[in-house]
KEKE-3310 file (N, C-alpha, C; in steps of 0.2 Angstrom, whole numbers, plus 5000, padded with zeros to 4 digits):
npx = (4704:4713:4708:4710:4718:4711:4715:4716:4718:4731:4738:4737:4743:4756:4760:4760:4770:4781:4781:4784:4797:4804:4802:4809:4822:4825:4825:4836:4847:4860:4857:4863:4866:4869:4885:4887:4889:4885:4891:4907:4921:4934:4947:4959:4972:4969:4980:4997:5015:5030:5039:5032:5021:5007:4992:4981:4964:4953:4936:4922:4904:4890:4892:4889:4889:4903:4915:4927:4938:4944:4952:4957:4969:4972:4985:4995:5010:5020:5020:5018:5024:5022:5024:5035:5028:5017:5004:4988:4976:4960:4960:4962:4961:4968:4979:4985:4996:5000:5011:5012:5021:5018:5007:4996:4989:4986:4975:4971:4960:4954:4943:4945:4942:4928:4925:4915:4908:4913:4904:4894:4901:4917:4934:4943:4956:4971:4983:5000:5008:5022:5025:5033:5034:5028:5010:4994:4989:4980:4969:4961:4948:4946:4941:4932:4930:4919:4916:4906:4901:4897:4903:4898:4899:4901:4903:4911:4913:4923:4922:4927:4935:4948:4958:4974:4983:4999:5012:5026:5041:5045:5060:5070:5080:5098:5108:5121:5138:5143:5154:5158:5166:5172:5165:5171:5182:5176:5177:5185:5186:5198:5207:5224:5230:5237:5255:5266:5270:5259:5259:5255:5259:5270:5272:5260:5254:5247:5252:5264:5261:5266:5277:5273:5273:5285:5297:5297:5297:5310:5319:5317:5322:5336:5340:5338:5348:5360:5360:5362:5375:5383:5381:5388:5401:5404:5403:5414:5425:5425:5428:5441:5448:5447:5455:5468:5470:5471:5482:5493:5494)
npy = (4661:4661:4666:4660:4667:4673:4666:4675:4687:4685:4683:4696:4704:4699:4703:4717:4719:4714:4723:4735:4731:4731:4744:4750:4745:4751:4765:4765:4762:4770:4783:4785:4795:4797:4804:4821:4837:4854:4863:4864:4874:4883:4894:4907:4919:4934:4939:4939:4942:4935:4924:4926:4919:4908:4905:4893:4888:4875:4872:4866:4868:4867:4853:4836:4822:4819:4809:4805:4810:4811:4820:4828:4841:4851:4859:4871:4865:4872:4885:4886:4880:4867:4871:4862:4852:4861:4858:4859:4852:4849:4849:4835:4817:4809:4813:4815:4820:4820:4825:4824:4830:4833:4841:4838:4836:4825:4824:4817:4814:4808:4804:4797:4781:4782:4795:4809:4813:4827:4842:4855:4871:4869:4869:4860:4858:4867:4874:4879:4887:4892:4905:4903:4907:4918:4921:4913:4905:4891:4883:4869:4857:4843:4830:4823:4812:4808:4801:4793:4790:4777:4771:4774:4781:4796:4804:4818:4828:4839:4850:4863:4878:4890:4904:4912:4926:4927:4939:4946:4952:4969:4976:4989:4997:4996:5010:5014:5020:5034:5036:5048:5065:5072:5085:5101:5112:5126:5142:5155:5168:5172:5176:5175:5163:5165:5164:5151:5157:5165:5178:5189:5187:5198:5200:5200:5212:5227:5234:5248:5252:5257:5247:5242:5239:5231:5231:5243:5253:5250:5254:5268:5271:5268:5278:5290:5288:5288:5301:5308:5304:5309:5323:5324:5321:5331:5342:5339:5340:5353:5359:5354:5360:5374:5374:5371:5383:5392:5388:5391:5404)
npz = (5154:5139:5123:5107:5094:5079:5062:5052:5057:5062:5051:5045:5055:5054:5041:5043:5052:5045:5034:5041:5046:5033:5029:5040:5038:5026:5029:5038:5030:5021:5010:4993:4981:4963:4958:4955:4947:4945:4936:4928:4929:4921:4925:4920:4918:4908:4900:4899:4901:4892:4902:4914:4927:4926:4933:4934:4937:4941:4944:4953:4952:4963:4968:4971:4982:4978:4979:4973:4960:4943:4932:4916:4912:4898:4889:4880:4875:4868:4872:4885:4901:4914:4931:4942:4955:4957:4957:4966:4976:4985:5003:5013:5011:4996:4983:4966:4953:4936:4923:4906:4898:4885:4884:4892:4909:4921:4934:4949:4963:4979:4992:5008:5017:5027:5025:5020:5004:4993:4993:4986:4981:4974:4973:4962:4957:4956:4946:4941:4928:4918:4906:4891:4878:4866:4861:4859:4872:4875:4887:4894:4899:4894:4898:4912:4926:4937:4954:4965:4982:4983:4973:4960:4944:4934:4919:4911:4897:4887:4897:4901:4896:4893:4888:4887:4883:4878:4878:4870:4879:4880:4875:4877:4864:4863:4864:4854:4854:4844:4829:4826:4826:4841:4852:4848:4858:4868:4861:4870:4867:4862:4871:4878:4888:4904:4909:4916:4928:4931:4927:4914:4896:4889:4876:4871:4871:4864:4848:4849:4861:4878:4888:4903:4921:4932:4924:4917:4928:4933:4923:4923:4935:4934:4924:4931:4941:4933:4928:4939:4943:4932:4935:4947:4943:4935:4944:4953:4944:4941:4954:4956:4945:4949:4961:4956:4948:4959:4965:4956:4956)
capx = (4705:4714:4705:4714:4718:4709:4721:4716:4721:4738:4741:4737:4749:4763:4761:4761:4777:4786:4781:4788:4804:4807:4803:4815:4828:4826:4827:4842:4852:4862:4855:4868:4864:4875:4889:4885:4891:4881:4895:4914:4924:4942:4949:4966:4973:4968:4986:5004:5021:5034:5042:5027:5018:5000:4988:4975:4960:4947:4932:4915:4899:4885:4894:4885:4892:4909:4920:4933:4937:4949:4951:4963:4969:4976:4988:5000:5017:5025:5019:5018:5027:5020:5029:5035:5025:5013:4996:4985:4969:4957:4963:4959:4961:4974:4979:4991:4996:5005:5012:5015:5025:5016:5001:4991:4991:4981:4974:4967:4959:4949:4943:4948:4938:4921:4925:4909:4910:4913:4897:4894:4906:4923:4940:4945:4963:4975:4990:5004:5012:5026:5024:5039:5034:5022:5005:4987:4989:4974:4969:4954:4947:4943:4937:4932:4926:4916:4915:4902:4903:4895:4907:4895:4903:4898:4909:4910:4917:4923:4919:4928:4941:4950:4964:4978:4987:5006:5015:5034:5043:5048:5066:5072:5086:5104:5111:5128:5142:5145:5161:5160:5171:5170:5163:5177:5182:5173:5182:5184:5186:5205:5212:5229:5231:5243:5261:5267:5271:5253:5259:5253:5264:5271:5272:5253:5252:5245:5258:5264:5259:5272:5277:5273:5275:5292:5303:5297:5300:5317:5322:5317:5327:5343:5341:5339:5355:5365:5360:5365:5382:5386:5382:5393:5408:5405:5405:5420:5430:5425:5432:5449:5451:5447:5460:5474:5471:5473:5489:5497:5495)
capy = (4657:4665:4664:4659:4673:4670:4666:4680:4692:4683:4685:4703:4707:4697:4707:4723:4718:4713:4730:4740:4729:4733:4751:4752:4744:4756:4771:4764:4761:4777:4785:4787:4798:4797:4810:4826:4844:4859:4866:4864:4880:4884:4901:4909:4927:4936:4940:4939:4942:4929:4923:4926:4913:4908:4901:4890:4885:4871:4872:4863:4872:4862:4846:4832:4816:4819:4806:4805:4812:4810:4825:4830:4848:4851:4865:4871:4864:4876:4892:4886:4874:4866:4872:4856:4852:4866:4856:4859:4849:4850:4846:4828:4812:4807:4816:4813:4824:4818:4829:4820:4835:4834:4845:4835:4835:4821:4826:4812:4815:4804:4804:4791:4778:4784:4803:4811:4816:4834:4845:4862:4874:4866:4870:4854:4859:4874:4872:4885:4886:4897:4907:4902:4910:4923:4917:4912:4899:4888:4878:4865:4851:4839:4825:4822:4807:4809:4795:4794:4786:4770:4769:4775:4786:4800:4807:4824:4829:4846:4853:4870:4880:4897:4906:4917:4929:4928:4944:4946:4957:4974:4977:4995:4996:4998:5015:5013:5026:5036:5037:5055:5069:5075:5092:5105:5116:5132:5148:5160:5175:5174:5178:5171:5161:5167:5159:5147:5161:5169:5184:5190:5188:5205:5200:5201:5219:5230:5238:5255:5253:5257:5242:5244:5234:5231:5233:5251:5256:5249:5258:5275:5272:5268:5284:5295:5287:5290:5308:5311:5303:5314:5329:5324:5321:5338:5347:5337:5342:5360:5360:5353:5366:5380:5373:5372:5390:5396:5386:5394:5412)
capz = (5148:5133:5117:5101:5089:5072:5058:5047:5061:5063:5044:5044:5059:5051:5035:5045:5055:5039:5031:5045:5045:5027:5030:5044:5035:5020:5032:5041:5024:5018:5003:4989:4974:4958:4959:4950:4947:4941:4931:4929:4926:4921:4924:4919:4917:4901:4897:4903:4897:4892:4908:4920:4929:4924:4938:4931:4942:4939:4950:4952:4956:4965:4968:4976:4983:4974:4983:4970:4953:4939:4926:4912:4910:4892:4888:4874:4877:4864:4874:4893:4905:4921:4936:4945:4961:4958:4957:4973:4977:4991:5009:5015:5005:4992:4976:4962:4947:4931:4917:4901:4895:4879:4884:4897:4916:4924:4941:4953:4970:4982:4999:5011:5022:5028:5024:5016:4997:4993:4992:4985:4976:4976:4969:4961:4956:4954:4942:4939:4922:4916:4899:4888:4871:4865:4857:4862:4876:4877:4892:4893:4903:4889:4901:4919:4928:4944:4957:4971:4988:4981:4967:4954:4941:4929:4915:4908:4891:4885:4902:4902:4893:4893:4884:4890:4878:4880:4874:4871:4883:4876:4877:4874:4860:4866:4861:4852:4853:4837:4828:4823:4830:4847:4852:4849:4864:4867:4861:4875:4864:4860:4877:4879:4895:4908:4909:4922:4934:4933:4924:4907:4892:4887:4869:4868:4872:4857:4845:4850:4868:4882:4892:4910:4926:4935:4920:4916:4934:4934:4918:4925:4941:4931:4921:4936:4944:4928:4927:4946:4943:4928:4938:4952:4940:4933:4950:4955:4939:4942:4960:4955:4941:4953:4966:4952:4947:4965:4967:4952:4957)
cpx = (4707:4711:4710:4713:4716:4715:4721:4719:4729:4742:4742:4743:4755:4765:4763:4768:4782:4786:4785:4795:4807:4807:4809:4821:4830:4828:4834:4848:4853:4860:4860:4865:4870:4879:4887:4888:4886:4885:4903:4917:4931:4943:4957:4966:4972:4974:4992:5009:5025:5038:5038:5024:5010:4996:4981:4971:4954:4943:4925:4910:4893:4887:4890:4888:4898:4914:4927:4932:4944:4948:4958:4963:4974:4979:4993:5007:5022:5025:5020:5021:5024:5025:5029:5032:5020:5005:4994:4978:4966:4960:4959:4959:4968:4974:4986:4990:5002:5005:5015:5020:5024:5009:4995:4993:4985:4981:4969:4966:4954:4949:4945:4943:4931:4920:4919:4912:4910:4906:4898:4899:4913:4928:4943:4953:4966:4982:4993:5008:5017:5026:5031:5040:5027:5017:4999:4988:4983:4974:4962:4954:4943:4939:4938:4928:4925:4914:4911:4904:4902:4898:4904:4898:4898:4904:4906:4915:4917:4920:4920:4934:4942:4957:4968:4983:4994:5009:5023:5035:5047:5054:5069:5079:5092:5107:5119:5132:5143:5152:5163:5164:5168:5169:5170:5176:5179:5178:5180:5186:5193:5210:5217:5230:5237:5249:5261:5267:5265:5253:5257:5259:5264:5271:5264:5250:5251:5252:5258:5263:5266:5272:5277:5275:5282:5297:5303:5299:5307:5321:5322:5321:5334:5344:5342:5346:5361:5366:5364:5373:5386:5387:5387:5400:5409:5407:5412:5426:5431:5429:5439:5452:5452:5453:5467:5475:5474:5480:5494:5498:5500)
cpy = (4662:4662:4664:4665:4670:4670:4672:4686:4691:4685:4692:4706:4705:4701:4714:4724:4718:4720:4735:4738:4732:4740:4754:4751:4749:4763:4771:4764:4768:4777:4788:4789:4797:4804:4815:4833:4848:4861:4865:4870:4880:4891:4902:4916:4928:4936:4941:4940:4936:4929:4923:4920:4914:4903:4899:4886:4881:4870:4869:4867:4867:4855:4843:4825:4815:4816:4806:4808:4812:4815:4826:4838:4848:4858:4865:4871:4869:4883:4892:4880:4873:4867:4865:4857:4858:4865:4856:4856:4850:4846:4839:4823:4812:4810:4814:4818:4822:4822:4824:4824:4836:4838:4843:4834:4831:4822:4821:4814:4811:4805:4797:4788:4780:4792:4804:4814:4824:4837:4853:4865:4872:4867:4863:4853:4866:4872:4879:4883:4893:4899:4907:4905:4914:4919:4917:4905:4896:4883:4875:4859:4847:4833:4825:4817:4808:4802:4797:4789:4778:4767:4770:4781:4790:4803:4813:4825:4836:4851:4860:4871:4888:4898:4912:4919:4930:4933:4944:4952:4963:4976:4983:4994:4999:5004:5014:5019:5027:5037:5044:5059:5071:5082:5096:5110:5123:5138:5153:5167:5177:5176:5173:5169:5163:5162:5155:5151:5166:5175:5184:5190:5195:5206:5201:5208:5222:5234:5245:5257:5253:5251:5245:5239:5236:5233:5240:5255:5255:5253:5266:5276:5272:5275:5290:5294:5289:5297:5311:5310:5307:5321:5329:5324:5328:5343:5345:5340:5350:5362:5359:5358:5372:5379:5374:5379:5394:5394:5390:5401:5413)
cpz = (5142:5127:5112:5097:5082:5067:5053:5051:5062:5056:5043:5049:5057:5045:5038:5048:5050:5035:5035:5046:5039:5027:5034:5041:5029:5023:5035:5036:5022:5011:4999:4982:4969:4959:4954:4952:4943:4935:4933:4925:4926:4920:4924:4917:4909:4897:4902:4898:4897:4899:4915:4921:4927:4929:4934:4936:4939:4945:4948:4956:4957:4965:4973:4976:4979:4979:4980:4963:4949:4933:4923:4911:4904:4892:4882:4876:4874:4868:4882:4895:4912:4926:4941:4953:4963:4959:4964:4972:4984:4997:5010:5009:5002:4986:4973:4956:4942:4925:4912:4897:4887:4878:4888:4904:4918:4931:4944:4960:4972:4989:5002:5016:5022:5027:5019:5009:4998:4991:4991:4980:4979:4971:4968:4960:4954:4952:4941:4933:4921:4908:4896:4881:4870:4860:4861:4865:4878:4882:4892:4898:4898:4892:4908:4921:4936:4947:4963:4976:4987:4975:4960:4951:4936:4925:4911:4902:4889:4891:4903:4898:4894:4889:4887:4884:4881:4876:4875:4875:4879:4879:4873:4870:4864:4861:4860:4852:4846:4836:4825:4828:4836:4847:4853:4855:4863:4867:4866:4873:4862:4865:4878:4886:4898:4908:4915:4928:4935:4929:4916:4902:4889:4879:4866:4869:4865:4855:4847:4857:4872:4887:4900:4915:4929:4931:4918:4922:4935:4929:4920:4931:4938:4928:4926:4940:4939:4928:4934:4946:4938:4931:4943:4949:4938:4938:4952:4951:4940:4948:4959:4950:4945:4958:4962:4950:4953:4966:4963:4952:4962)
residu = (UNK:UNK:UNK:UNK:UNK:UNK:UNK:UNK:UNK:UNK:UNK:UNK:UNK:UNK:UNK:UNK:UNK:UNK:UNK:UNK:UNK:UNK:UNK:UNK:UNK:UNK:UNK:UNK:UNK:UNK:UNK:UNK:UNK:UNK:UNK:UNK:UNK:UNK:UNK:UNK:UNK:UNK:UNK:UNK:UNK:UNK:UNK:UNK:UNK:UNK:UNK:UNK:UNK:UNK:UNK:UNK:UNK:UNK:UNK:UNK:UNK:UNK:UNK:UNK:UNK:UNK:UNK:UNK:UNK:UNK:UNK:UNK:UNK:UNK:UNK:UNK:UNK:UNK:UNK:UNK:UNK:UNK:UNK:UNK:UNK:UNK:UNK:UNK:UNK:UNK:UNK:UNK:UNK:UNK:UNK:UNK:UNK:UNK:UNK:UNK:UNK:UNK:UNK:UNK:UNK:UNK:UNK:UNK:UNK:UNK:UNK:UNK:UNK:UNK:UNK:UNK:UNK:UNK:UNK:UNK:UNK:UNK:UNK:UNK:UNK:UNK:UNK:UNK:UNK:UNK:UNK:UNK:UNK:UNK:UNK:UNK:UNK:UNK:UNK:UNK:UNK:UNK:UNK:UNK:UNK:UNK:UNK:UNK:UNK:UNK:UNK:UNK:UNK:UNK:UNK:UNK:UNK:UNK:UNK:UNK:UNK:UNK:UNK:UNK:UNK:UNK:UNK:UNK:UNK:UNK:UNK:UNK:UNK:UNK:UNK:UNK:UNK:UNK:UNK:UNK:UNK:UNK:UNK:UNK:UNK:UNK:UNK:UNK:UNK:UNK:UNK:UNK:UNK:UNK:UNK:UNK:UNK:UNK:UNK:UNK:UNK:UNK:UNK:UNK:UNK:UNK:UNK:UNK:UNK:UNK:UNK:UNK:UNK:UNK:UNK:UNK:UNK:UNK:UNK:UNK:UNK:UNK:UNK:UNK:UNK:UNK:UNK:UNK:UNK:UNK:UNK:UNK:UNK:UNK:UNK:UNK:UNK:UNK:UNK:UNK:UNK:UNK:UNK:UNK:UNK:UNK:UNK:UNK:UNK)
# end
C-alpha cells in the first residue's frame, strides 16, 4: 500500500522543480552583452605630395558583440577627394558608403541572419583619397554608432583623428635659350686653308722666296732647251760658212 506524500513535501518538490526549470531556461537563453569596443583608431600617412593617394584606416580594438555599425569619416574637401569605390569593409554581411562631397563619408556595415557579431581587433573601414592641394589635411571619426546582436546600441563621439601634410610637387625651372651671340669659331693660327684641288695657294709664300714645285721645274727645262737650240744654230752656221769658202777656192 502506497502511503500518501505529505503536502509540505509536495510543496517543496514543486518549488525545487520550478527553480530548476527557471535556471535551465536561463542557461539555454543566449546571453547578449551591449556592443562595445576598447578603442577606435584612425591612421593616415604623415605626408604625401599633391597627386598622391592617401589610405585612411578606421579600426576597433577589443570589439565585443559588434553586429553592425554606422560611422562617419570627416575629411577636408579642399585638399583631398575620395576615390570612387575605394571604401572597403570586413568580409561577410552588407555594407554601404555614401560621400556627400562636402567633407563626410558615411560608412554602414551589418552582419546578416544568425551570423555572430565581430569580436576582437577589427578593421572597420579603409578609404582611399587623392591629394589635390597642399596643406594640412585633417581626417576624423566624429561619431560612430555600434549595434549588438540584440539591437542594443552604443554611441561614440570624437572617436579618432589624424592629419596628413600634403606638399606641393617641386618642378625644376625650364631653362630658356639666351639671345646673346653664338660662340665665335676657334682661330687655327692664321693658316690659309688649301684650295679646291688640295694644293696650297702660291700667293701665301713669304716675300723674296723662290717659287718651287712643278712650275719652277718647267722653267728650268725650257731654259736648257733654248740654250741647246742656240748652240745648234751656231754650229750649223759655221759649217755652212766653211763649205762656201772651200767652194770659192
